[in-house]
Every structure is written in structure tokens, then in C-alpha cells.
N, C-alpha and C positions, 0 to 999 in steps of 0.2 A: 881365468880359472883354467887350470890344467886338468884335462879329463883323460890324459894318456894312461895306458894300462898295458900290462903284459898278459897275453893270452897264449895258451898252448896252440900248436898248429891245428887249424880247423880243417874240416873236409867240406868240399863243395857239395851242396845238396840241390836236388831239383826244386824248382819254384812252382807251387800250385797255381792254377789259373781258375778263374770263375767259370763255372758255378760250383767249384769244389766246396763241399759242405763245411769243412773246417774254417774256411774264410768267413763264414757268417756266424761263427760261434764265439762268444766272448772268451778271452783267455784268463785263467786264474793266476793269482800272484804266486811267485816262487821264491825260494830262498836265494839271495844274491851270493851266498857263500857256498852253496851246494856245488860240488864238482860237476854235476850234470848241467847245472845252469851255466857254469863257466865254460864247459864244453860246447853248449848251445851257442853262447856268445861268440866263441871262436868260429863255429860253423857259419853263423850269420855273417861275420866279417869276411870269411873266405868266399862265401857265395856272392856277397855284394861286390867284392873286388874283381871277380871274373865276369861280372854282368855289365856290359857296356851301358853307360848312361844312368846306372843305378846309384841313387844317393841315399837310400834307406831300405831296410828290409825288416819285417816283423816275423817273429817266431812261427806264427801260424802259416805264413807264406812258404815255409820249408817243412810244414807238416807237424809242428809242435804246438801243443796248447800250453803256452807259457807267456806271461806278461813281460816280454823282452823284445827290444828292437835295437838295431844298429843304425848309425847315421854318419854321413860324411858329405857335407855340402861345400867343401873348400874349393873345388874346381868349378862350381856352378856360377854362371855369369850374373845371376840375380841375387847372389849372396852379398849381404852387408856384414852383419855380425855372424861369426862362426866359431865353433868350439872344437874344430878338428874332427877326427874320427873317434866316435865313442859308442858305447853300448849302454843303454839305460834299462834298468830292471825295475818293474813295478812302477812305471811312470804315472804321475797324477798331475793333471793340469790345474794350476792354482788360479791363475788369471789369464784371460784371453781378451784382448781389446783391439780396437781399430780394424774392423773387418774390411777386407778388400776381396775382389774377385780376380781369379787368375786361372790359367789352364794348368791341369795336372794330368800326369800319366802314371801308370802303375805296371809293374812286371806281371801282376796277376790279372791284368786286363790289357793284354798286349795289342789289341786291334783298335783301341779307342783312347782319346783323351777327353777331358771334360772341364767345363768352367765351374769352379767351386769357390764359394765365398768362405773365407777363413780369417781368423785374427792375424794381424801383421805384427802384433806385440804379444809376447807369451812369457809366462813364468811356469815352469814345470819342475816337479821334484821327482826323485827316484834314487836308485842305488847303482853304483858302478859295480862291475863284476868283482867278487871277492871282498867287497867292503861291507862293514856293519852299520855305518852311519849314512843317512840320506844326504844327497846334495840338492842344491837348487840351481837351476839354469834359467837365466833371463836372456831372452833373445828377441830377434825381430826378423822382418822380411822373409826371405826364402827359407832360412833355417826354422823359423816359427811355423811356416806352412808345412814343411817336411815333417816336423815333429808331430803336428796335429794329424797329418796323413797316417803316420805310423801308429799313433795312439788309436786312431779310428780302426785300424786293422786289429789291434788288440781287443777292441770293443766289438768286433765282429762286423765292422762296416767297411765298405769299399767307397772310393770316391764317387762311384755311380749312385750311391745312396745320398750323396750330398749335392748332386746337380739338380737344377730346377726343372728338368724335363728333357725330352728328346732333343729339343733345339740347342741344348747346352752340351751335347755329345758330338764329337768330331772324329772322323776316321784318322788313325795315327798316320802321320807322314813317315815314309820310309826314305832313307837317303842311301844312295849307292856309292 
């Protein structure tokens, strides 16, 4: 499935960090054809591209209450299935199966990683920027995990809300 799209030039925005209030608020649906939504999509991609190690970013992480995220797991070593770089608007998880536990990090929680149990097979629907018809994405492994992480952001949740306690949190390793 080709999820490629043309976006206007986006601007890099600062990324909010916990405990910013906006990160804990659910995001409302938006029109995928609204020029403001398309501009937001461009800003998400621009910000993700300049953020080392970033594979996804949700609208509320850059200060916008909108049900929009971008994702690109193509370079991640745990990726099996991947759909390239894409923006999904008003995503909804249809099915999530085969739960596994793995370590996650987040730009909005820069000092910690955590062990989170998530589905390793996923079907999600949503809209691409500028499109009127919804699409369905079927994926697995790391891309499935990353999509669930971003949908959690849009629901007002951080990976911290999904860990099983303090023993599942770890100081983030820094590499020089």
C-alpha cells in the first residue's frame, strides 16, 4: 500500500515534555482536508525529521489538540512490516492481537524508557492528509507498537501510563 503524500514545507516546532497538561488531554477529530490539518501534518513531519531517533510524533506533542500523528519506522532495526513515512488523521484501532512486552521511549519523556505490553499485530483505520476516503493499515512488530504509542498520545496517555509500575521504568541511556 502506497501511503506517500505531498505536503507543504513544514516548520519545526518545540516538543512538549511531561507533565505538560496538553499531553494528558484527549485530542478531538479534525477534517483531513482542512488546510490547517495539512499544515499540521507538515509540521509534524518536519519536527520528526530533525529529532534524532524519533520514529513518530503526535499533534499534542507539538502543542496542538488534533487527532493526527506522523510515523516512519523504516530505519528502525526491530521493523518487519513498514509503510514508509506517513501521517494518519483520526486513527482508530480496529484490531490489536498478540501482545508482547518491549521497551519504549518518548520525546515527551526524555529521561526514561519503560517496559510496555502492546499488540504485535494491528489493524488501524484513518485518513491521509487531503484525502476524503479512509484507509486501513495492517501491520505488525515495531510499526504496530509505534502506531499504538502514537494513538495513546492522541488519547491523552503516555507510555508511563502503560507500564506495570516503577520496576518497569529505566533511566534512558545516553550515547556519546
